[in-house]
KEZA-328312 format. One record per residue: residue number from 1; residue in three letters; y, z, x of N, C-alpha, C in turn. Coordinates in pm, whole numbers, plus 50000, padded with zeros to 5 digits. Example, Ala and Ser with C-alpha at 12.3 -4.5 7.8 and 13.67 -1.06 7.14 Angstrom:
BEGIN
+-----+-----+--------+-------+-------+---------+-------+--------+--------+-------+-------+
!   n ! res ! nnorth !   nup ! neast ! canorth !  caup ! caeast ! cnorth !   cup ! ceast !
+-----+-----+--------+-------+-------+---------+-------+--------+--------+-------+-------+
!   1 ! ALA !  49431 ! 50780 ! 51319 !   49550 ! 50780 !  51230 !  49670 ! 50780 ! 51320 !
!   2 ! SER !  49775 ! 50708 ! 51285 !   49894 ! 50714 !  51367 !  50003 ! 50787 ! 51290 !
+-----+-----+--------+-------+-------+---------+-------+--------+--------+-------+-------+
! end
This chain:
BEGIN
+-----+-----+--------+-------+-------+---------+-------+--------+--------+-------+-------+
!   n ! res ! nnorth !   nup ! neast ! canorth !  caup ! caeast ! cnorth !   cup ! ceast !
+-----+-----+--------+-------+-------+---------+-------+--------+--------+-------+-------+
!   1 ! MET !  62021 ! 17531 ! 81634 !   62048 ! 17437 !  81750 !  61875 ! 17479 ! 81755 !
!   2 ! SER !  61785 ! 17374 ! 81749 !   61643 ! 17391 !  81784 !  61560 ! 17394 ! 81905 !
!   3 ! ASP !  61640 ! 17349 ! 82051 !   61582 ! 17377 !  82131 !  61682 ! 17526 ! 82221 !
!   4 ! CYS !  61771 ! 17585 ! 82149 !   61828 ! 17714 !  82238 !  61775 ! 17813 ! 82204 !
!   5 ! ILE !  61731 ! 17877 ! 82338 !   61664 ! 18038 !  82298 !  61744 ! 18136 ! 82246 !
!   6 ! PHE !  61888 ! 18112 ! 82249 !   61925 ! 18230 !  82169 !  61927 ! 18186 ! 81999 !
!   7 ! CYS !  61946 ! 18087 ! 81968 !   61931 ! 18066 !  81811 !  61775 ! 18087 ! 81790 !
!   8 ! LYS !  61725 ! 18049 ! 81870 !   61552 ! 18118 !  81825 !  61534 ! 18254 ! 81840 !
!   9 ! ILE !  61586 ! 18298 ! 81928 !   61596 ! 18481 !  81914 !  61690 ! 18524 ! 81794 !
!  10 ! ALA !  61798 ! 18481 ! 81775 !   61860 ! 18505 !  81635 !  61760 ! 18474 ! 81480 !
!  11 ! ALA !  61690 ! 18369 ! 81495 !   61639 ! 18338 !  81384 !  61506 ! 18405 ! 81382 !
!  12 ! GLY !  61495 ! 18482 ! 81464 !   61327 ! 18610 !  81493 !  61241 ! 18521 ! 81504 !
!  13 ! GLU !  61229 ! 18384 ! 81585 !   61142 ! 18299 !  81629 !  61026 ! 18392 ! 81732 !
!  14 ! ILE !  61192 ! 18424 ! 81827 !   61135 ! 18464 !  81955 !  61187 ! 18638 ! 81958 !
!  15 ! PRO !  61119 ! 18724 ! 81972 !   61125 ! 18873 !  81949 !  61215 ! 18934 ! 82081 !
!  16 ! CYS !  61267 ! 19003 ! 82041 !   61394 ! 19043 !  82144 !  61399 ! 19231 ! 82115 !
!  17 ! ARG !  61482 ! 19298 ! 82183 !   61490 ! 19467 !  82186 !  61617 ! 19456 ! 82094 !
!  18 ! LYS !  61640 ! 19468 ! 81996 !   61782 ! 19457 !  81929 !  61848 ! 19594 ! 81907 !
!  19 ! LEU !  61954 ! 19603 ! 81959 !   62069 ! 19696 !  81961 !  62159 ! 19693 ! 81769 !
!  20 ! TYR !  62155 ! 19538 ! 81783 !   62214 ! 19555 !  81628 !  62215 ! 19418 ! 81579 !
!  21 ! GLU !  62254 ! 19405 ! 81465 !   62248 ! 19244 !  81369 !  62332 ! 19290 ! 81246 !
!  22 ! ASP !  62395 ! 19195 ! 81239 !   62483 ! 19196 !  81116 !  62471 ! 19017 ! 81052 !
!  23 ! ASP !  62522 ! 18949 ! 80938 !   62513 ! 18813 !  80974 !  62572 ! 18726 ! 81047 !
!  24 ! GLU !  62636 ! 18790 ! 81115 !   62762 ! 18728 !  81204 !  62677 ! 18711 ! 81367 !
!  25 ! ILE !  62646 ! 18844 ! 81431 !   62628 ! 18845 !  81527 !  62498 ! 18936 ! 81558 !
!  26 ! LEU !  62451 ! 18927 ! 81660 !   62320 ! 18984 !  81745 !  62310 ! 19039 ! 81891 !
!  27 ! ALA !  62304 ! 19152 ! 81879 !   62321 ! 19232 !  81985 !  62160 ! 19330 ! 82016 !
!  28 ! PHE !  62109 ! 19249 ! 82179 !   61987 ! 19262 !  82223 !  61997 ! 19287 ! 82341 !
!  29 ! HIS !  61895 ! 19382 ! 82381 !   61887 ! 19396 !  82597 !  61836 ! 19253 ! 82663 !
!  30 ! ASP !  61876 ! 19238 ! 82758 !   61836 ! 19179 !  82861 !  61716 ! 19141 ! 82895 !
!  31 ! ALA !  61656 ! 19057 ! 82881 !   61480 ! 19041 !  82966 !  61495 ! 19085 ! 83129 !
!  32 ! VAL !  61599 ! 19038 ! 83154 !   61604 ! 19036 !  83275 !  61719 ! 19134 ! 83314 !
!  33 ! PRO !  61684 ! 19311 ! 83351 !   61871 ! 19338 !  83311 !  61852 ! 19384 ! 83476 !
!  34 ! GLN !  61976 ! 19359 ! 83484 !   62085 ! 19360 !  83636 !  62138 ! 19486 ! 83662 !
!  35 ! ALA !  62129 ! 19570 ! 83544 !   62166 ! 19712 !  83580 !  62093 ! 19832 ! 83474 !
!  36 ! PRO !  62076 ! 19928 ! 83493 !   62040 ! 20064 !  83393 !  62100 ! 20031 ! 83222 !
!  37 ! VAL !  62157 ! 19926 ! 83237 !   62241 ! 19946 !  83076 !  62272 ! 19781 ! 83117 !
!  38 ! HIS !  62211 ! 19681 ! 83013 !   62226 ! 19533 !  83025 !  62183 ! 19457 ! 82865 !
!  39 ! PHE !  62290 ! 19488 ! 82792 !   62271 ! 19374 !  82677 !  62347 ! 19287 ! 82654 !
!  40 ! LEU !  62301 ! 19188 ! 82574 !   62384 ! 19056 !  82523 !  62452 ! 19038 ! 82401 !
!  41 ! VAL !  62562 ! 19042 ! 82391 !   62579 ! 19011 !  82208 !  62640 ! 18844 ! 82218 !
!  42 ! ILE !  62544 ! 18808 ! 82100 !   62598 ! 18661 !  82059 !  62610 ! 18630 ! 81933 !
!  43 ! PRO !  62678 ! 18517 ! 81869 !   62694 ! 18491 !  81742 !  62608 ! 18434 ! 81701 !
!  44 ! ARG !  62549 ! 18447 ! 81578 !   62416 ! 18389 !  81551 !  62439 ! 18216 ! 81533 !
!  45 ! GLY !  62532 ! 18196 ! 81469 !   62584 ! 18058 !  81480 !  62594 ! 18011 ! 81635 !
!  46 ! HIS !  62519 ! 17856 ! 81636 !   62525 ! 17790 !  81759 !  62652 ! 17779 ! 81845 !
!  47 ! ILE !  62721 ! 17830 ! 81903 !   62859 ! 17803 !  81968 !  62826 ! 17773 ! 82108 !
!  48 ! ARG !  62830 ! 17674 ! 82172 !   62813 ! 17653 !  82301 !  62874 ! 17741 ! 82430 !
!  49 ! ASN !  62982 ! 17765 ! 82420 !   63061 ! 17839 !  82494 !  63196 ! 17890 ! 82476 !
!  50 ! ILE !  63277 ! 17952 ! 82522 !   63410 ! 18012 !  82461 !  63528 ! 17897 ! 82454 !
!  51 ! MET !  63464 ! 17809 ! 82539 !   63578 ! 17678 !  82521 !  63586 ! 17640 ! 82366 !
!  52 ! GLU !  63478 ! 17652 ! 82327 !   63435 ! 17591 !  82221 !  63466 ! 17690 ! 82044 !
!  53 ! THR !  63559 ! 17777 ! 82094 !   63588 ! 17892 !  81965 !  63680 ! 17861 ! 81876 !
!  54 ! GLY !  63767 ! 17732 ! 81916 !   63889 ! 17684 !  81848 !  63878 ! 17677 ! 81713 !
!  55 ! GLY !  63953 ! 17652 ! 81635 !   63948 ! 17647 !  81509 !  63968 ! 17767 ! 81435 !
!  56 ! PRO !  63968 ! 17751 ! 81302 !   63965 ! 17889 !  81209 !  63871 ! 17963 ! 81210 !
!  57 ! GLY !  63901 ! 18109 ! 81236 !   63790 ! 18163 !  81279 !  63747 ! 18212 ! 81406 !
!  58 ! GLY !  63812 ! 18135 ! 81501 !   63733 ! 18110 !  81653 !  63755 ! 18263 ! 81707 !
!  59 ! ALA !  63926 ! 18344 ! 81650 !   63998 ! 18447 !  81754 !  63933 ! 18538 ! 81699 !
!  60 ! ALA !  63870 ! 18519 ! 81561 !   63827 ! 18684 !  81485 !  63670 ! 18655 ! 81523 !
!  61 ! LEU !  63591 ! 18592 ! 81535 !   63436 ! 18618 !  81580 !  63457 ! 18669 ! 81755 !
!  62 ! LEU !  63546 ! 18614 ! 81817 !   63569 ! 18656 !  81942 !  63589 ! 18824 ! 81916 !
!  63 ! GLY !  63660 ! 18828 ! 81841 !   63691 ! 18987 !  81831 !  63614 ! 19096 ! 81814 !
!  64 ! ARG !  63533 ! 19022 ! 81689 !   63396 ! 19109 !  81647 !  63339 ! 19137 ! 81746 !
!  65 ! LEU !  63274 ! 19027 ! 81837 !   63193 ! 18963 !  81939 !  63230 ! 19101 ! 82069 !
!  66 ! LEU !  63368 ! 19105 ! 82072 !   63415 ! 19208 !  82205 !  63418 ! 19337 ! 82142 !
!  67 ! TYR !  63451 ! 19346 ! 82045 !   63457 ! 19497 !  81999 !  63345 ! 19536 ! 81946 !
!  68 ! LYS !  63233 ! 19446 ! 81907 !   63102 ! 19549 !  81924 !  63045 ! 19571 ! 82027 !
!  69 ! ALA !  63054 ! 19461 ! 82130 !   63059 ! 19507 !  82263 !  63065 ! 19621 ! 82307 !
!  70 ! GLN !  63190 ! 19679 ! 82300 !   63261 ! 19808 !  82372 !  63178 ! 19881 ! 82321 !
!  71 ! GLU !  63177 ! 19903 ! 82154 !   63081 ! 19969 !  82088 !  62986 ! 20004 ! 82113 !
!  72 ! LEU !  62912 ! 19909 ! 82115 !   62757 ! 19976 !  82163 !  62729 ! 20005 ! 82303 !
!  73 ! ALA !  62812 ! 19957 ! 82405 !   62851 ! 20018 !  82549 !  62883 ! 20190 ! 82537 !
!  74 ! VAL !  62942 ! 20199 ! 82464 !   62958 ! 20328 !  82411 !  62857 ! 20393 ! 82392 !
!  75 ! GLU !  62739 ! 20366 ! 82282 !   62640 ! 20429 !  82248 !  62529 ! 20403 ! 82342 !
!  76 ! GLN !  62575 ! 20320 ! 82404 !   62480 ! 20300 !  82555 !  62443 ! 20384 ! 82657 !
!  77 ! GLY !  62574 ! 20495 ! 82630 !   62599 ! 20558 !  82775 !  62727 ! 20539 ! 82901 !
!  78 ! CYS !  62808 ! 20430 ! 82847 !   62888 ! 20393 !  82921 !  63026 ! 20446 ! 82904 !
!  79 ! GLY !  63052 ! 20536 ! 82792 !   63164 ! 20537 !  82749 !  63260 ! 20620 ! 82831 !
!  80 ! GLU !  63199 ! 20714 ! 82942 !   63297 ! 20794 !  83003 !  63267 ! 20731 ! 83153 !
!  81 ! ARG !  63202 ! 20631 ! 83217 !   63231 ! 20565 !  83354 !  63266 ! 20420 ! 83340 !
!  82 ! GLY !  63213 ! 20360 ! 83204 !   63294 ! 20219 !  83203 !  63180 ! 20130 ! 83233 !
!  83 ! ALA !  63174 ! 19995 ! 83202 !   63107 ! 19876 !  83208 !  63169 ! 19781 ! 83231 !
!  84 ! ARG !  63076 ! 19639 ! 83278 !   63158 ! 19509 !  83274 !  63091 ! 19429 ! 83173 !
!  85 ! PHE !  63241 ! 19373 ! 83101 !   63161 ! 19251 !  83012 !  63217 ! 19116 ! 83069 !
!  86 ! VAL !  63122 ! 19046 ! 83067 !   63149 ! 18926 !  83133 !  63111 ! 18803 ! 83005 !
!  87 ! ILE !  63161 ! 18674 ! 83021 !   63166 ! 18604 !  82954 !  63169 ! 18467 ! 83024 !
!  88 ! ASN !  63016 ! 18430 ! 83045 !   63043 ! 18305 !  83173 !  63056 ! 18198 ! 83075 !
!  89 ! CYS !  63139 ! 18058 ! 83145 !   63134 ! 17972 !  83075 !  63086 ! 17824 ! 83180 !
!  90 ! LYS !  62957 ! 17726 ! 83080 !   62958 ! 17625 !  83156 !  62888 ! 17654 ! 83287 !
!  91 ! SER !  62889 ! 17513 ! 83372 !   62810 ! 17552 !  83529 !  62888 ! 17587 ! 83571 !
!  92 ! ASP !  63005 ! 17538 ! 83640 !   63075 ! 17663 !  83747 !  63134 ! 17791 ! 83685 !
!  93 ! GLY !  63127 ! 17836 ! 83534 !   63144 ! 17968 !  83526 !  62980 ! 18036 ! 83545 !
!  94 ! GLY !  62902 ! 18003 ! 83575 !   62735 ! 18048 !  83594 !  62706 ! 18080 ! 83432 !
!  95 ! GLN !  62737 ! 17965 ! 83350 !   62662 ! 17980 !  83212 !  62521 ! 17935 ! 83252 !
!  96 ! THR !  62425 ! 17997 ! 83206 !   62300 ! 17921 !  83214 !  62214 ! 17888 ! 83045 !
!  97 ! VAL !  62232 ! 17996 ! 82976 !   62198 ! 17949 !  82843 !  62340 ! 17886 ! 82782 !
!  98 ! ASP !  62346 ! 17791 ! 82704 !   62427 ! 17725 !  82655 !  62435 ! 17756 ! 82506 !
!  99 ! HIS !  62491 ! 17896 ! 82470 !   62514 ! 17963 !  82347 !  62594 ! 18082 ! 82424 !
! 100 ! LEU !  62688 ! 18049 ! 82348 !   62806 ! 18153 !  82368 !  62774 ! 18324 ! 82383 !
! 101 ! HIS !  62766 ! 18384 ! 82486 !   62743 ! 18509 !  82475 !  62801 ! 18593 ! 82548 !
! 102 ! VAL !  62834 ! 18763 ! 82508 !   62855 ! 18858 !  82590 !  62781 ! 18942 ! 82682 !
! 103 ! HIS !  62777 ! 18955 ! 82822 !   62706 ! 19031 !  82894 !  62756 ! 19146 ! 82913 !
! 104 ! VAL !  62709 ! 19255 ! 82861 !   62745 ! 19423 !  82933 !  62653 ! 19478 ! 82999 !
! 105 ! LEU !  62687 ! 19518 ! 83129 !   62638 ! 19574 !  83188 !  62689 ! 19721 ! 83225 !
! 106 ! GLY !  62634 ! 19796 ! 83285 !   62651 ! 19962 !  83276 !  62559 ! 20014 ! 83385 !
! 107 ! GLY !  62609 ! 20190 ! 83365 !   62488 ! 20283 !  83409 !  62490 ! 20288 ! 83551 !
! 108 ! ARG !  62549 ! 20213 ! 83631 !   62568 ! 20210 !  83793 !  62701 ! 20151 ! 83834 !
! 109 ! PRO !  62776 ! 20179 ! 83938 !   62854 ! 20136 !  84016 !  62860 ! 19961 ! 84014 !
! 110 ! LEU !  62908 ! 19908 ! 84006 !   62931 ! 19751 !  83996 !  63029 ! 19707 ! 84083 !
! 111 ! GLY !  62992 ! 19626 ! 84187 !   63093 ! 19567 !  84313 !  63156 ! 19470 ! 84246 !
! 112 ! TRP !  63287 ! 19451 ! 84307 !   63360 ! 19311 !  84308 !  63336 ! 19237 ! 84457 !
! 113 ! PRO !  63345 ! 19117 ! 84461 !   63314 ! 19021 !  84371 !  63189 ! 19032 ! 84319 !
! 114 ! PRO !  63099 ! 19008 ! 84250 !   63011 ! 19029 !  84191 !  62880 ! 18915 ! 84306 !
! 115 ! GLY !  62730 ! 18969 ! 84287 !   62656 ! 18837 !  84363 !  62721 ! 18807 ! 84488 !
+-----+-----+--------+-------+-------+---------+-------+--------+--------+-------+-------+
! end
């Protein structure tokens, strides 16, 4: 999608601090981190939100996103004390970029409810 910031990041049009990339997913540090560890894991293809992952391959893609998120969380030092994995969905869910993404936050205690 031509006006999607995450599509532009995935295409290399906007720079990011990459943690991981392959043909299907990209992980990069959040530009405005809310914790010592804060990165995003996104699909390279444009999927607006988690509600639109149905159909063939949706479950496999979500599994890959979450598996890579936890793997990177461990690499970033969150293996021992844990991290928060967040997928916001649409306006009521707090989604601000219409491209499916997993936030991973860690490196400090995170309270509940958030914010």
